[in-house]
Structures are given as structure tokens and as C-alpha cells.
N, CA, C and O of each residue as an XYZ file, in Angstrom:
612
protein
N      31.974    -31.618      8.379
C      31.355    -30.308      8.340
C      30.570    -30.173      7.031
O      31.071    -30.515      5.960
N      29.355    -29.679      7.129
C      28.493    -29.535      5.959
C      28.867    -28.283      5.170
O      29.230    -27.255      5.742
N      28.773    -28.389      3.860
C      29.042    -27.260      2.970
C      27.797    -26.387      2.867
O      26.690    -26.895      2.690
N      27.978    -25.088      2.975
C      26.864    -24.162      2.761
C      27.258    -23.171      1.679
O      28.440    -22.945      1.419
N      26.252    -22.589      1.059
C      26.514    -21.650     -0.034
C      26.870    -20.255      0.467
O      27.381    -19.439     -0.300
N      26.606    -19.967      1.748
C      26.963    -18.679      2.327
C      26.120    -17.503      1.870
O      26.523    -16.354      2.048
N      24.958    -17.763      1.284
C      24.131    -16.676      0.746
C      22.780    -16.534      1.450
O      21.934    -15.761      0.998
N      22.564    -17.257      2.534
C      21.236    -17.281      3.163
C      20.780    -15.934      3.722
O      19.592    -15.761      3.994
N      21.676    -14.994      3.898
C      21.287    -13.678      4.418
C      21.260    -12.610      3.319
O      21.208    -11.416      3.613
N      21.296    -13.037      2.069
C      21.327    -12.079      0.954
C      19.929    -11.838      0.389
O      19.025    -12.653      0.574
N      19.766    -10.728     -0.292
C      18.521    -10.413     -0.998
C      18.227    -11.483     -2.050
O      17.075    -11.878     -2.231
N      19.261    -11.948     -2.737
C      19.102    -12.966     -3.779
C      18.487    -14.243     -3.201
O      17.575    -14.817     -3.796
N      18.974    -14.680     -2.065
C      18.435    -15.879     -1.412
C      16.984    -15.641     -0.984
O      16.137    -16.523     -1.119
N      16.712    -14.452     -0.471
C      15.357    -14.109     -0.049
C      14.371    -14.167     -1.218
O      13.235    -14.613     -1.059
N      14.816    -13.714     -2.390
C      13.976    -13.788     -3.592
C      13.635    -15.249     -3.887
O      12.478    -15.580     -4.146
N      14.637    -16.114     -3.848
C      14.413    -17.536     -4.116
C      13.460    -18.156     -3.098
O      12.527    -18.872     -3.462
N      13.706    -17.873     -1.820
C      12.876    -18.436     -0.746
C      11.417    -17.992     -0.902
O      10.502    -18.804     -0.766
N      11.203    -16.709     -1.186
C       9.843    -16.183     -1.351
C       9.163    -16.788     -2.576
O       7.987    -17.146     -2.525
N       9.896    -16.899     -3.663
C       9.367    -17.488     -4.897
C       8.926    -18.935     -4.639
O       7.858    -19.358     -5.083
N       9.743    -19.664     -3.935
C       9.448    -21.057     -3.610
C       8.191    -21.162     -2.731
O       7.346    -22.029     -2.954
N       8.075    -20.292     -1.751
C       6.904    -20.285     -0.873
C       5.621    -19.978     -1.654
O       4.608    -20.655     -1.479
N       5.670    -18.961     -2.511
C       4.493    -18.572     -3.301
C       3.983    -19.720     -4.163
O       2.776    -19.885     -4.342
N       4.902    -20.504     -4.689
C       4.530    -21.571     -5.625
C       4.215    -22.907     -4.965
O       3.375    -23.656     -5.463
N       4.868    -23.214     -3.867
C       4.803    -24.571     -3.325
C       4.100    -24.714     -1.976
O       3.707    -25.821     -1.608
N       3.935    -23.639     -1.244
C       3.382    -23.742      0.114
C       1.932    -23.251      0.163
O       1.696    -22.043      0.128
N       0.965    -24.159      0.242
C      -0.452    -23.749      0.292
C      -0.791    -22.858      1.489
O      -1.838    -22.211      1.494
N       0.076    -22.814      2.500
C      -0.152    -21.956      3.660
C       0.383    -20.539      3.453
O       0.155    -19.664      4.289
N       1.085    -20.309      2.359
C       1.613    -18.978      2.057
C       0.466    -18.042      1.689
O      -0.465    -18.439      0.988
N       0.533    -16.818      2.157
C      -0.499    -15.813      1.863
C      -0.654    -15.615      0.359
O      -1.765    -15.381     -0.118
N       0.433    -15.703     -0.390
C       0.387    -15.453     -1.831
C       0.173    -16.711     -2.673
O       0.142    -16.632     -3.901
N       0.027    -17.857     -2.033
C      -0.095    -19.111     -2.778
C      -1.248    -19.080     -3.784
O      -1.088    -19.554     -4.909
N      -2.401    -18.535     -3.403
C      -3.560    -18.553     -4.314
C      -3.291    -17.779     -5.601
O      -3.909    -18.067     -6.626
N      -2.378    -16.801     -5.571
C      -2.036    -16.026     -6.770
C      -0.940    -16.682     -7.601
O      -0.687    -16.261     -8.729
N      -0.302    -17.685     -7.070
C       0.824    -18.325     -7.754
C       0.570    -19.828     -7.877
O      -0.045    -20.266     -8.849
N       1.028    -20.616     -6.921
C       0.843    -22.064     -6.985
C      -0.607    -22.462     -7.150
O      -0.915    -23.419     -7.860
N      -1.498    -21.736     -6.498
C      -2.927    -22.029     -6.576
C      -3.529    -21.798     -7.951
O      -4.583    -22.351     -8.263
N      -2.882    -20.999     -8.770
C      -3.382    -20.798    -10.141
C      -2.463    -21.423    -11.176
O      -2.519    -21.090    -12.360
N      -1.611    -22.338    -10.710
C      -0.807    -23.130    -11.626
C       0.571    -22.588    -11.946
O       1.256    -23.134    -12.812
N       0.999    -21.529    -11.272
C       2.349    -21.002    -11.490
C       3.315    -21.940    -10.776
O       3.236    -22.127     -9.562
N       4.217    -22.519    -11.540
C       5.111    -23.526    -10.979
C       6.538    -23.005    -10.851
O       6.910    -21.988    -11.435
N       7.300    -23.716    -10.089
C       8.726    -23.493     -9.937
C       9.392    -24.666    -10.638
O       9.093    -25.818    -10.324
N      10.296    -24.395    -11.590
C      10.922    -25.517    -12.300
C      11.595    -26.436    -11.280
O      12.108    -25.975    -10.260
N      11.588    -27.717    -11.564
C      12.053    -28.701    -10.580
C      13.486    -28.451    -10.121
O      13.809    -28.682     -8.956
N      14.339    -27.987    -11.014
C      15.723    -27.729    -10.635
C      15.855    -26.625     -9.605
O      16.757    -26.654     -8.768
N      14.948    -25.644     -9.665
C      15.041    -24.505     -8.759
C      14.551    -24.813     -7.352
O      14.602    -23.942     -6.483
N      14.085    -26.009     -7.110
C      13.729    -26.396     -5.740
C      14.992    -26.378     -4.870
O      14.919    -26.239     -3.649
N      16.143    -26.519     -5.521
C      17.436    -26.458     -4.831
C      18.069    -25.094     -5.119
O      18.236    -24.720     -6.280
N      18.417    -24.361     -4.079
C      18.931    -23.001     -4.234
C      20.124    -22.922     -5.167
O      20.210    -22.013     -5.993
N      21.036    -23.855     -5.046
C      22.256    -23.798     -5.852
C      21.960    -23.788     -7.356
O      22.678    -23.149     -8.125
N      20.913    -24.489     -7.772
C      20.544    -24.502     -9.191
C      19.982    -23.145     -9.624
O      20.285    -22.655    -10.712
N      19.165    -22.552     -8.762
C      18.641    -21.210     -9.039
C      19.806    -20.224     -9.139
O      19.859    -19.404    -10.055
N      20.724    -20.313     -8.201
C      21.904    -19.438     -8.212
C      22.703    -19.614     -9.508
O      23.102    -18.630    -10.131
N      22.929    -20.840     -9.901
C      23.706    -21.097    -11.117
C      23.023    -20.515    -12.355
O      23.694    -20.042    -13.272
N      21.694    -20.549    -12.379
C      20.946    -20.047    -13.539
C      20.779    -18.533    -13.548
O      20.789    -17.921    -14.616
N      20.627    -17.917    -12.375
C      20.157    -16.532    -12.346
C      21.071    -15.517    -11.662
O      20.827    -14.316    -11.773
N      22.113    -15.960    -10.959
C      22.906    -15.011    -10.162
C      23.698    -14.024    -11.015
O      23.779    -12.845    -10.670
N      24.271    -14.475    -12.102
C      25.036    -13.552    -12.951
C      24.143    -12.428    -13.484
O      24.530    -11.259    -13.482
N      22.935    -12.803    -13.944
C      21.992    -11.793    -14.443
C      21.552    -10.852    -13.322
O      21.389     -9.650    -13.531
N      21.363    -11.418    -12.132
C      20.984    -10.609    -10.970
C      22.062     -9.571    -10.666
O      21.755     -8.397    -10.456
N      23.315     -9.998    -10.643
C      24.409     -9.067    -10.365
C      24.482     -7.979    -11.434
O      24.685     -6.806    -11.122
N      24.317     -8.370    -12.676
C      24.352     -7.406    -13.778
C      23.213     -6.391    -13.648
O      23.429     -5.188    -13.791
N      22.010     -6.877    -13.378
C      20.848     -5.995    -13.237
C      21.000     -5.070    -12.029
O      20.563     -3.920    -12.066
N      21.612     -5.568    -10.970
C      21.783     -4.779     -9.741
C      22.656     -3.546     -9.944
O      22.599     -2.607     -9.150
N      23.455     -3.545    -10.993
C      24.309     -2.390    -11.275
C      23.466     -1.179    -11.659
O      23.763     -0.052    -11.262
N      22.420     -1.419    -12.429
C      21.591     -0.300    -12.915
C      20.229     -0.200    -12.244
O      19.589      0.850    -12.313
N      19.772     -1.266    -11.597
C      18.440     -1.271    -10.974
C      18.596     -1.432     -9.472
O      19.095     -2.453     -8.998
N      18.166     -0.420     -8.722
C      18.205     -0.500     -7.262
C      17.145     -1.494     -6.792
O      15.970     -1.358     -7.133
N      17.551     -2.475     -6.023
C      16.646     -3.488     -5.478
C      15.839     -4.188     -6.571
O      14.608     -4.185     -6.536
N      16.521     -4.775     -7.524
C      15.821     -5.444     -8.619
C      15.014     -6.640     -8.094
O      15.328     -7.220     -7.055
N      13.982     -6.979     -8.837
C      13.068     -8.066     -8.476
C      12.975     -9.054     -9.625
O      13.198     -8.701    -10.783
N      12.644    -10.293     -9.293
C      12.454    -11.290    -10.339
C      11.076    -11.077    -10.959
O      10.109    -10.758    -10.266
N      11.006    -11.257    -12.263
C       9.768    -11.048    -13.007
C       9.601    -12.182    -14.003
O      10.563    -12.606    -14.643
N       8.367    -12.671    -14.129
C       8.072    -13.675    -15.149
C       7.657    -12.957    -16.427
O       6.725    -12.153    -16.408
N       8.324    -13.230    -17.514
C       8.039    -12.588    -18.791
C       6.608    -12.896    -19.213
O       5.862    -11.994    -19.591
N       6.224    -14.171    -19.149
C       4.837    -14.580    -19.381
C       4.194    -14.708    -18.006
O       4.521    -15.622    -17.248
N       3.284    -13.799    -17.683
C       2.683    -13.752    -16.357
C       1.926    -15.030    -15.999
O       1.682    -15.292    -14.821
N       1.550    -15.829    -17.004
C       0.852    -17.088    -16.738
C       1.801    -18.285    -16.760
O       1.381    -19.414    -16.510
N       3.065    -18.044    -17.056
C       4.058    -19.107    -17.078
C       4.747    -19.260    -15.737
O       4.629    -18.403    -14.861
N       5.458    -20.347    -15.590
C       6.130    -20.636    -14.332
C       7.469    -19.943    -14.194
O       7.929    -19.237    -15.092
N       8.080    -20.166    -13.045
C       9.417    -19.642    -12.774
C      10.439    -20.625    -13.343
O      10.559    -21.750    -12.857
N      11.168    -20.204    -14.362
C      12.250    -20.978    -14.945
C      13.186    -20.014    -15.665
O      12.839    -18.854    -15.889
N      14.354    -20.489    -16.020
C      15.387    -19.630    -16.613
C      14.901    -18.900    -17.868
O      15.251    -17.739    -18.079
N      14.110    -19.560    -18.691
C      13.653    -18.948    -19.943
C      12.504    -17.960    -19.769
O      12.205    -17.190    -20.682
N      11.864    -17.976    -18.611
C      10.718    -17.093    -18.399
C      10.970    -16.035    -17.327
O      10.049    -15.304    -16.963
N      12.180    -15.939    -16.822
C      12.451    -14.989    -15.744
C      13.519    -13.980    -16.132
O      14.432    -14.271    -16.904
N      13.377    -12.798    -15.577
C      14.342    -11.718    -15.779
C      14.336    -10.863    -14.516
O      13.493    -11.047    -13.638
N      15.271     -9.937    -14.428
C      15.368     -9.031    -13.286
C      14.930     -7.645    -13.736
O      15.420     -7.119    -14.735
N      13.992     -7.054    -12.976
C      13.436     -5.746    -13.331
C      13.312     -4.874    -12.086
O      13.499     -5.344    -10.963
N      12.999     -3.616    -12.298
C      12.744     -2.707    -11.178
C      11.371     -3.004    -10.580
O      10.548     -3.671    -11.206
N      11.132     -2.516     -9.389
C       9.829     -2.691     -8.733
C       8.721     -2.090     -9.593
O       7.653     -2.685     -9.739
N       8.973     -0.918    -10.158
C       7.969     -0.260    -10.998
C       7.597     -1.133    -12.189
O       6.418     -1.303    -12.497
N       8.596     -1.681    -12.850
C       8.343     -2.550    -14.003
C       7.585     -3.798    -13.587
O       6.686     -4.242    -14.301
N       7.931     -4.366    -12.448
C       7.262     -5.567    -11.957
C       5.790     -5.286    -11.665
O       4.929     -6.102    -11.996
N       5.496     -4.163    -11.061
C       4.112     -3.788    -10.766
C       3.328     -3.617    -12.061
O       2.171     -4.026    -12.152
N       3.958     -3.015    -13.054
C       3.315     -2.809    -14.355
C       2.902     -4.124    -15.006
O       1.944     -4.160    -15.778
N       3.611     -5.188    -14.705
C       3.356     -6.480    -15.334
C       2.338     -7.335    -14.592
O       2.064     -8.455    -15.023
N       1.777     -6.857    -13.509
C       0.833     -7.648    -12.721
C      -0.519     -7.760    -13.398
O      -0.893     -6.934    -14.231
N      -1.243     -8.804    -13.020
C      -2.596     -9.010    -13.525
C      -3.542     -7.896    -13.123
O      -4.491     -7.600    -13.850
N      -3.301     -7.272    -11.975
C      -4.261     -6.292    -11.478
C      -4.191     -4.968    -12.227
O      -4.848     -4.007    -11.826
N      -3.410     -4.889    -13.309
C      -3.395     -3.678    -14.116
C      -4.789     -3.370    -14.640
O      -5.145     -2.202    -14.797
N      -5.585     -4.401    -14.912
C      -6.934     -4.192    -15.426
C      -7.822     -3.455    -14.420
O      -8.828     -2.858    -14.803
N      -7.455     -3.494    -13.145
C      -8.255     -2.829    -12.126
C      -8.203     -1.309    -12.263
O      -9.108     -0.621    -11.791
N      -7.175     -0.783    -12.891
C      -7.044      0.664    -13.033
C      -8.147      1.276    -13.879
O      -8.472      2.451    -13.713
N      -8.727      0.497    -14.786
C      -9.668      1.048    -15.745
C     -11.098      1.119    -15.215
O     -11.927      1.821    -15.793
N     -11.400      0.423    -14.150
C     -12.768      0.395    -13.652
C     -13.069      1.621    -12.815
O     -12.302      1.971    -11.918
N     -14.177      2.272    -13.102
C     -14.629      3.405    -12.302
C     -15.614      2.924    -11.256
O     -16.256      1.886    -11.415
N     -15.723      3.685    -10.199
C     -16.681      3.351     -9.147
C     -17.989      4.095     -9.384
O     -17.994      5.227     -9.867
N     -19.077      3.457     -9.044
C     -20.383      4.128     -9.117
C     -20.485      5.104     -7.952
O     -19.681      5.049     -7.020
N     -21.466      5.994     -8.001
C     -21.667      6.947     -6.895
C     -21.912      6.219     -5.584
O     -21.397      6.613     -4.538
N     -22.705      5.149     -5.647
C     -23.005      4.377     -4.435
C     -21.735      3.749     -3.862
O     -21.539      3.729     -2.647
N     -20.877      3.237     -4.743
C     -19.629      2.641     -4.287
C     -18.718      3.678     -3.654
O     -18.052      3.393     -2.658
N     -18.679      4.884     -4.222
C     -17.855      5.952     -3.658
C     -18.363      6.309     -2.266
O     -17.573      6.453     -1.333
N     -19.670      6.453     -2.123
C     -20.246      6.770     -0.807
C     -19.946      5.670      0.209
O     -19.605      5.950      1.358
N     -20.074      4.434     -0.220
C     -19.794      3.309      0.670
C     -18.312      3.280      1.053
O     -17.977      3.059      2.217
N     -17.432      3.499      0.084
C     -15.992      3.513      0.361
C     -15.649      4.620      1.354
O     -14.856      4.409      2.271
N     -16.245      5.801      1.172
C     -16.006      6.918      2.106
C     -16.490      6.555      3.507
O     -15.808      6.831      4.494
N     -17.666      5.937      3.591
C     -18.215      5.555      4.899
C     -17.314      4.534      5.582
O     -17.069      4.628      6.785
N     -16.826      3.571      4.830
C     -15.933      2.553      5.393
C     -14.656      3.204      5.913
O     -14.208      2.921      7.024
N     -14.079      4.079      5.093
C     -12.817      4.739      5.458
C     -13.001      5.642      6.679
O     -12.152      5.663      7.570
N     -14.107      6.387      6.721
C     -14.329      7.346      7.799
C     -14.752      6.710      9.119
O     -14.492      7.268     10.185
N     -15.399      5.554      9.059
C     -15.945      4.952     10.278
C     -15.145      3.767     10.819
O     -15.362      3.331     11.949
N     -14.231      3.256     10.016
C     -13.441      2.110     10.442
C     -11.976      2.374     10.133
O     -11.651      3.135      9.222
N     -11.120      1.760     10.877
C      -9.686      1.918     10.646
C      -9.238      0.893      9.603
O      -8.567     -0.088      9.924
N      -9.626      1.143      8.335
C      -9.323      0.221      7.250
C      -8.498      0.953      6.197
O      -8.828      2.074      5.811
N      -7.444      0.325      5.742
C      -6.535      0.948      4.773
C      -7.176      1.064      3.393
O      -8.136      0.362      3.074
N      -6.624      1.966      2.585
C      -7.071      2.105      1.197
C      -6.903      0.777      0.460
O      -7.758      0.386     -0.335
N      -5.806      0.097      0.729
C      -5.536     -1.184      0.059
C      -6.628     -2.202      0.372
O      -7.104     -2.893     -0.529
N      -7.029     -2.301      1.631
C      -8.076     -3.256      2.006
C      -9.404     -2.890      1.366
O     -10.138     -3.762      0.899
N      -9.708     -1.603      1.345
C     -10.961     -1.161      0.708
C     -10.911     -1.461     -0.783
O     -11.911     -1.884     -1.363
N      -9.762     -1.246     -1.405
C      -9.643     -1.508     -2.850
C      -9.904     -2.983     -3.159
O     -10.491     -3.302     -4.194
N      -9.482     -3.867     -2.287
C      -9.729     -5.296     -2.500
C     -11.220     -5.614     -2.386
O     -11.730     -6.472     -3.107
N     -11.910     -4.933     -1.493
C     -13.354     -5.141     -1.360
C     -14.101     -4.798     -2.648
O     -15.065     -5.468     -3.018
N     -13.638     -3.739     -3.325
C     -14.321     -3.261     -4.524
C     -13.701     -3.795     -5.815
O     -14.255     -3.589     -6.894
N     -12.581     -4.465     -5.719
C     -11.940     -5.019     -6.906
C     -11.309     -3.974     -7.802
O     -11.307     -4.112     -9.026
N     -10.774     -2.928     -7.193
C     -10.095     -1.873     -7.943
C      -8.743     -1.611     -7.293
O      -8.474     -2.085     -6.190
N      -7.893     -0.851     -7.986
C      -6.578     -0.561     -7.414
C      -6.698      0.464     -6.284
O      -7.696      1.175     -6.174
N      -5.673      0.522     -5.463
C      -5.659      1.421     -4.310
C      -5.818      2.882     -4.718
O      -6.526      3.639     -4.054
N      -5.165      3.279     -5.804
C      -5.246      4.677     -6.255
C      -6.675      5.069     -6.629
O      -7.085      6.207     -6.405
N      -7.427      4.137     -7.194
C      -8.826      4.417     -7.545
C      -9.627      4.737     -6.289
O     -10.408      5.688     -6.266
N      -9.428      3.940     -5.251
C     -10.143      4.170     -3.981
C      -9.694      5.480     -3.350
O     -10.517      6.278     -2.901
N      -8.395      5.692     -3.318
C      -7.868      6.923     -2.725
C      -8.414      8.151     -3.454
O      -8.815      9.129     -2.822
N      -8.426      8.094     -4.778
C      -8.939      9.200     -5.593
C     -10.419      9.440     -5.296
O     -10.849     10.583     -5.141
N     -11.190      8.364     -5.219
C     -12.625      8.490     -4.974
C     -12.911      9.093     -3.596
O     -13.762      9.971     -3.455
N     -12.195      8.612     -2.596
C     -12.445      9.082     -1.228
C     -11.995     10.531     -1.040
O     -12.675     11.316     -0.380
N     -10.856     10.877     -1.619
C     -10.332     12.238     -1.476
C     -10.945     13.209     -2.477
O     -10.764     14.421     -2.364
N     -11.671     12.674     -3.459
C     -12.285     13.523     -4.468
C     -11.267     14.193     -5.371
O     -11.477     15.318     -5.823
N     -10.160     13.503     -5.636
C      -9.091     14.069     -6.452
C      -8.939     13.272     -7.736
O      -9.416     12.142     -7.841
N      -8.280     13.863     -8.695
C      -7.983     13.156     -9.928
C      -6.758     12.284     -9.706
O      -6.006     12.478     -8.751
N      -6.570     11.337    -10.588
C      -5.423     10.436    -10.491
C      -4.122     11.215    -10.524
O      -3.212     10.909     -9.754
N      -4.003     12.215    -11.392
C      -2.768     13.007    -11.506
C      -2.436     13.725    -10.194
O      -1.263     13.883     -9.857
N      -3.448     14.155     -9.463
C      -3.192     14.857     -8.202
C      -2.632     13.921     -7.131
O      -2.023     14.380     -6.165
N      -2.835     12.617     -7.295
C      -2.359     11.666     -6.300
C      -0.963     11.149     -6.584
O      -0.302     10.650     -5.673
N      -0.486     11.253     -7.834
C       0.829     10.715     -8.149
C       1.905     11.764     -8.109
O       3.073     11.460     -8.354
């Protein structure tokens, strides 16, 4: 009988599986943002048990105070390894993303008109429109609704 770790249905295992896919599988939707730009998975973490041995205690500790904690790379350009990873809240993880720079860009009048036309005439999400213009979703939502950022949060 083969030995199993018994964790394949846990959130912790799912984090490992997703991290591995982002870094190693060119067919993964997120590969271009991770493995495709050189974000690596340390060789030991290719095996779940090694990841568990390195990170599970910290995960359990973080889970006490953080609901649904996520893995975060301290250096956003560094790989996934014990020295560069920590457990944080979703909000903190979002704050650490590269796309933070997108918040500062304003849309021109022409871009706002085009975004409104796209939203009104096609069934396209704010997120998809934001990717077309290279800005965050809130910027597009604010522009289309004619509201300030504070009114949307």
C-alpha cells in the first residue's frame, strides 16, 4: 500500500498545486506572469512533502489570525522558496502585486468614451476592459460610472 500525506483536499495543498502550475506549466493561464518571467519554484518544493515541511507550521500560525491566508513572495521578482515566502491576507497580497502601478494612470477623455461604449454595447466585464487599457478595474469602473475612487470603495 502506498503512503499518502492525506492533505490533497486541503487549502494548503491547493496553494502548493497552484504555485507549481504557475511556475512550471506553460499551459497555465498564469504562467506568463510567473514561470514565463523567470519566477521559479525551488527544486525541493517540486515535492509536496518538502513544501509542507518548510511552510506548514507558518501556515497554521498565520491561519489563526488571517482568514484564508495566501502565500506571498517577499521579493516580487524572486522565486518561491522558504526564505522568500510568507503567509499574508488577500488584501496584503494584492497590495504587493506588480499591477499596483496601474492605479496611478488616468484615462484620457477618448479612452473614457471608448470604455463606456465597450461596456454599454458589449457584455464585457470591467476587469476585461481594464486589461485592454492597462489600468486597474477600479479606474475603469470609476471612469464609466463617473464616480470618484472613494465612492466606489
